[in-house]
C-alpha positions as CSV (number, residue, x, y, z in Angstrom):
1,M,0.0,0.0,0.0
2,K,2.0,3.0,-1.3
3,R,-0.6,5.6,-2.0
4,I,-1.9,7.0,1.3
5,L,-4.6,9.6,2.1
6,V,-4.3,11.4,5.4
7,I,-7.4,13.2,6.8
8,G,-6.3,15.5,9.5
9,A,-2.8,16.4,8.4
10,S,-3.1,19.9,9.6
11,G,-3.4,18.6,13.2
12,F,-0.7,17.5,15.6
13,I,-0.8,13.7,15.0
14,G,-1.6,14.0,11.3
15,G,1.3,16.3,10.6
16,Y,3.8,14.1,12.2
17,L,2.3,11.0,10.5
18,T,2.4,12.6,7.1
19,N,6.0,13.7,7.4
20,Q,7.1,10.2,8.4
21,L,5.1,8.6,5.6
22,L,6.9,10.9,3.1
23,S,10.2,10.0,4.7
24,E,9.5,6.3,4.2
25,G,8.7,6.8,0.5
26,Y,4.9,6.7,0.5
27,T,3.0,8.8,-2.0
28,V,0.8,10.9,0.3
29,R,-2.3,13.0,-0.4
30,C,-3.9,15.2,2.3
31,L,-7.5,16.6,2.5
32,A,-7.5,20.1,3.9
33,R,-10.0,22.9,4.4
34,R,-7.2,25.4,4.4
35,P,-4.4,24.1,2.0
36,H,-2.1,27.0,2.9
37,K,-1.6,25.5,6.3
38,L,0.1,22.5,4.6
39,E,2.6,24.4,2.5
40,E,5.6,22.7,4.2
41,L,4.2,19.3,3.4
42,A,3.5,20.4,-0.2
43,K,7.2,21.4,-0.5
44,R,8.1,17.8,0.5
45,G,6.0,16.4,-2.3
46,C,2.7,15.8,-0.6
47,E,-0.4,16.4,-2.7
48,I,-2.9,18.7,-1.1
49,V,-6.5,18.5,-2.0
50,K,-8.8,21.3,-0.9
51,G,-12.0,19.9,0.8
52,D,-14.0,19.3,3.9
53,F,-14.6,15.9,5.5
54,T,-18.3,17.0,5.9
55,D,-18.6,17.3,2.1
56,P,-19.1,13.8,0.5
57,T,-18.0,15.0,-3.0
58,S,-14.6,16.4,-1.8
59,V,-14.0,13.2,0.4
60,Q,-14.7,11.0,-2.6
61,H,-12.4,13.0,-4.8
62,A,-9.6,12.8,-2.2
63,I,-10.0,9.0,-1.8
64,E,-9.9,8.2,-5.5
65,S,-6.8,6.2,-6.6
66,M,-5.6,5.7,-3.0
67,D,-4.6,2.4,-1.3
68,A,-5.3,3.3,2.3
69,V,-6.8,6.1,4.5
70,Y,-5.6,7.4,7.8
71,I,-8.1,9.4,9.9
72,S,-6.9,11.7,12.6
73,I,-9.6,14.3,13.1
74,H,-10.2,16.7,16.0
75,T,-13.8,17.7,16.4
76,L,-13.3,20.0,19.3
77,A,-12.1,22.6,16.8
78,P,-14.5,25.0,15.0
79,Q,-16.1,23.2,12.1
80,H,-17.6,23.9,8.7
81,K,-20.3,26.6,9.0
82,D,-23.0,24.2,7.7
83,T,-22.5,21.9,10.7
84,S,-22.2,24.5,13.4
85,K,-25.5,23.4,14.9
86,L,-24.5,19.7,15.2
87,G,-22.9,18.2,18.3
88,F,-19.2,17.5,18.0
89,M,-19.5,13.8,17.8
90,D,-22.3,14.1,15.2
91,I,-19.8,16.0,13.1
92,E,-17.3,13.2,13.5
93,M,-19.8,10.4,12.7
94,N,-20.9,12.4,9.6
95,A,-17.3,12.6,8.4
96,L,-16.7,8.9,8.9
97,Q,-19.8,8.0,7.0
98,N,-18.6,10.1,4.1
99,I,-15.2,8.4,4.3
100,V,-16.6,4.9,4.3
101,A,-18.9,5.8,1.4
102,G,-15.9,7.1,-0.5
103,C,-13.8,4.0,0.2
104,N,-16.7,1.8,-1.0
105,L,-17.0,3.9,-4.2
106,H,-13.3,3.6,-5.1
107,N,-12.7,0.1,-3.7
108,V,-10.3,1.3,-1.0
109,R,-10.4,-1.2,1.8
110,R,-7.7,-0.1,4.3
111,L,-8.5,2.4,7.1
112,V,-6.6,3.3,10.2
113,Y,-8.3,5.5,12.8
114,V,-6.8,7.3,15.7
115,T,-8.9,7.8,18.9
116,S,-7.7,7.6,22.5
117,L,-7.5,5.4,25.6
118,G,-10.6,5.1,27.8
119,I,-13.0,4.3,25.0
120,S,-15.6,1.8,26.1
121,A,-19.3,0.9,25.7
122,D,-20.1,2.0,29.3
123,A,-18.4,5.4,29.1
124,K,-20.2,8.0,31.2
125,N,-19.3,11.1,29.2
126,T,-20.1,12.4,25.7
127,W,-16.5,12.2,24.3
128,T,-15.6,8.6,25.1
129,G,-19.2,7.4,24.5
130,G,-19.3,9.1,21.1
131,R,-15.9,7.6,20.2
132,W,-17.1,4.2,21.1
133,N,-19.9,4.6,18.6
134,T,-17.6,5.8,15.9
135,Q,-15.2,3.0,16.5
136,Q,-17.9,0.4,16.3
137,Y,-19.3,2.0,13.1
138,L,-15.9,1.7,11.4
139,L,-15.2,-1.8,12.7
140,N,-18.6,-2.9,11.4
141,S,-18.2,-1.1,8.0
142,G,-16.9,-4.2,6.1
143,L,-13.6,-2.4,5.5
144,D,-10.2,-3.5,6.8
145,V,-10.1,-1.2,9.8
146,T,-7.5,-0.8,12.6
147,V,-8.1,1.6,15.6
148,I,-5.1,3.0,17.5
149,Q,-5.8,4.3,21.0
150,P,-3.0,6.4,22.5
151,G,-2.8,7.9,25.9
152,M,-1.3,11.4,26.4
153,I,0.9,12.1,23.5
154,V,4.3,13.6,24.3
155,G,5.4,16.1,21.7
156,I,5.4,19.8,21.2
157,G,2.1,20.7,19.7
158,G,0.0,18.2,21.6
159,Q,-2.5,20.1,23.6
160,G,-2.3,17.9,26.7
161,F,1.5,17.8,26.7
162,N,1.8,21.6,26.0
163,M,-0.2,22.2,29.2
164,V,1.9,19.8,31.2
165,L,5.2,21.4,29.9
166,A,4.0,24.9,30.6
167,N,3.1,23.9,34.2
168,A,6.4,22.2,34.6
169,K,8.2,25.5,34.0
170,K,6.2,27.5,36.5
171,N,6.6,28.0,40.3
172,T,2.9,27.5,40.7
173,A,0.9,25.2,38.5
174,F,-2.9,25.3,38.0
175,V,-4.0,21.7,37.4
176,I,-7.4,20.6,36.1
177,G,-8.9,18.0,38.5
178,N,-7.3,16.6,41.6
179,G,-4.0,15.6,40.0
180,L,-4.4,12.0,41.1
181,N,-5.8,10.5,37.9
182,K,-3.4,8.1,36.2
183,F,-2.2,8.3,32.6
184,R,-0.2,6.2,30.2
185,S,1.7,8.4,27.8
186,I,3.4,7.8,24.5
187,A,6.1,9.7,22.5
188,I,4.7,11.1,19.2
189,D,7.4,9.2,17.3
190,D,6.3,5.9,19.0
191,L,2.7,6.6,18.1
192,V,3.6,7.2,14.5
193,Y,5.7,4.0,14.5
194,N,2.6,2.1,15.6
195,L,0.3,3.9,13.0
196,I,2.6,3.0,10.1
197,G,3.5,-0.4,11.5
198,V,0.0,-1.7,11.3
199,L,-0.6,-0.5,7.8
200,N,0.4,-3.6,5.9
201,E,-0.4,-6.1,8.7
202,P,-3.5,-8.2,7.9
203,E,-3.4,-9.4,11.5
204,A,-4.3,-5.9,12.6
205,Y,-7.5,-5.8,10.5
206,G,-10.6,-5.5,12.7
207,K,-8.6,-4.7,15.8
208,C,-8.4,-1.9,18.4
209,Y,-4.9,-1.4,19.9
210,E,-4.1,0.5,23.1
211,V,-0.6,2.0,22.8
212,G,1.8,3.6,25.2
213,S,4.9,3.4,27.3
214,D,5.5,1.4,30.4
215,D,5.1,4.5,32.7
216,I,1.8,5.1,34.4
217,L,1.8,8.5,36.2
218,T,-0.6,10.8,37.9
219,G,-1.3,14.2,36.5
220,D,0.9,15.7,39.2
221,Q,3.7,13.3,38.5
222,L,3.6,14.1,34.7
223,I,4.3,17.7,35.7
224,D,7.0,16.9,38.2
225,E,8.9,14.5,35.9
226,A,8.7,17.0,33.0
227,A,10.1,19.6,35.5
228,D,13.0,17.2,36.2
229,V,13.8,17.0,32.5
230,V,13.6,20.8,32.1
231,G,15.8,21.4,35.2
232,H,13.1,23.2,37.1
233,A,12.0,22.7,40.7
234,H,8.7,20.8,41.2
235,P,6.0,23.5,41.1
236,K,3.4,24.1,43.8
237,K,0.1,22.8,42.5
238,I,-3.3,24.4,42.7
239,H,-6.1,22.0,41.7
240,V,-9.1,23.4,39.8
241,P,-12.2,21.3,40.4
242,L,-13.7,19.8,37.2
243,S,-17.1,20.8,38.4
244,I,-16.3,24.5,38.0
245,L,-15.0,24.0,34.4
246,R,-18.0,21.9,33.5
247,F,-20.3,24.7,34.7
248,A,-18.5,27.2,32.6
249,A,-18.2,24.9,29.5
250,P,-21.1,26.4,27.5
251,L,-19.6,29.9,27.8
252,I,-16.2,28.6,26.8
253,E,-17.7,26.9,23.8
254,R,-19.3,30.1,22.6
255,I,-16.2,32.1,23.1
256,A,-14.1,29.4,21.3
257,R,-16.8,28.8,18.6
258,S,-16.5,25.1,19.3
259,P,-19.4,22.7,18.6
260,Q,-22.0,22.5,21.3
261,G,-21.0,20.0,24.0
262,A,-17.4,19.6,22.8
263,I,-15.7,21.2,25.8
264,K,-18.0,19.6,28.4
265,G,-17.5,16.2,26.7
266,A,-13.7,16.5,26.7
267,L,-13.7,17.5,30.4
268,G,-15.8,14.4,31.2
269,G,-12.9,12.3,30.1
270,L,-10.4,14.0,32.4
271,G,-11.9,12.5,35.5
272,S,-10.9,9.0,34.7
273,D,-7.7,7.0,34.7
274,L,-6.4,6.4,31.1
275,I,-4.1,3.5,31.4
276,G,-5.0,0.8,28.9
277,D,-2.9,-2.3,28.0
278,P,-0.4,-2.1,25.2
279,S,0.6,-5.8,25.4
280,A,-1.4,-6.8,22.3
281,I,0.2,-4.4,19.8
282,R,3.7,-5.2,21.3
283,K,3.3,-8.7,20.1
284,L,2.9,-7.4,16.6
285,L,5.3,-4.4,16.7
286,T,8.2,-5.1,19.0
287,R,10.2,-1.8,19.2
288,K,10.5,-0.7,22.8
289,P,8.7,2.6,23.4
290,L,10.5,5.5,25.1
291,S,9.9,6.2,28.8
292,Y,8.0,9.3,29.7
293,K,11.2,11.2,30.6
294,Q,12.9,10.1,27.5
295,A,9.9,11.2,25.4
296,V,9.9,14.6,27.1
297,A,13.7,15.0,26.5
298,Q,13.2,14.0,22.8
299,A,10.3,16.5,22.4
300,L,12.4,19.3,23.7
301,K,15.4,18.4,21.6
302,V,13.3,18.3,18.4
303,H,11.7,21.6,19.2
304,Q,15.1,23.3,19.8
305,K,16.3,22.1,16.3
306,K,13.4,23.9,14.6
């Protein structure tokens, strides 16, 4: 499978993924609402197709002649004007339905979808519950689908890690929640290794894989260990109750022009441990992942080179 469509290349994961696919010799096409944001990828030989994943025609055009499709979309961001009244997970499901229809039209069978840890049928919040529905839709689509579920992604540009790193450099850190929830993290390079590694593996068809390092750390520990790497003293932590932010979520959504329910849904996932079990994918892809501290150090090193 050498001709790859990436949907979401303007995002954090999609950008790293596209760069690595190009480095490994794949022919890559990206669907983008704002092609100018992908100029650097275009300079590397990536084909940029203007379009919106909410528009069936542009999705079908982007999928034509491809061998496989990667989906890394972020429905917390402001969306197409015609879908502004839909819930954020409705937008994502609509996009996936367009993608599946495009794959069936052009006989493209391979799909790889990025979600997150904590997805389950009994999820109590909108974000993880909605993601469970989208995963099941794809897995039951009749296509050769693999779902990759990372924990907190360590790399400059990742929203969660950016917050952790910013707090690690402060004397006083404001932490959402009680700081005791546990997380499994993964370096962005290790996540991309897993995403590309499953592409040509029939054993991965129809599977959901939880991915991450061996480290399981609380929110407070993520900040302190990042501070160790930076060379900063562990900051004093002030914990902001999730209940306060949930109450203010509708106002935040209006200010940020995010889809209704997006912020509240995302906050719902912050109250749970996100640990998962990466043992299944490690039987298939055997490269040892970086530890959390190694991942932080790598992220800082890459950022300094840019």
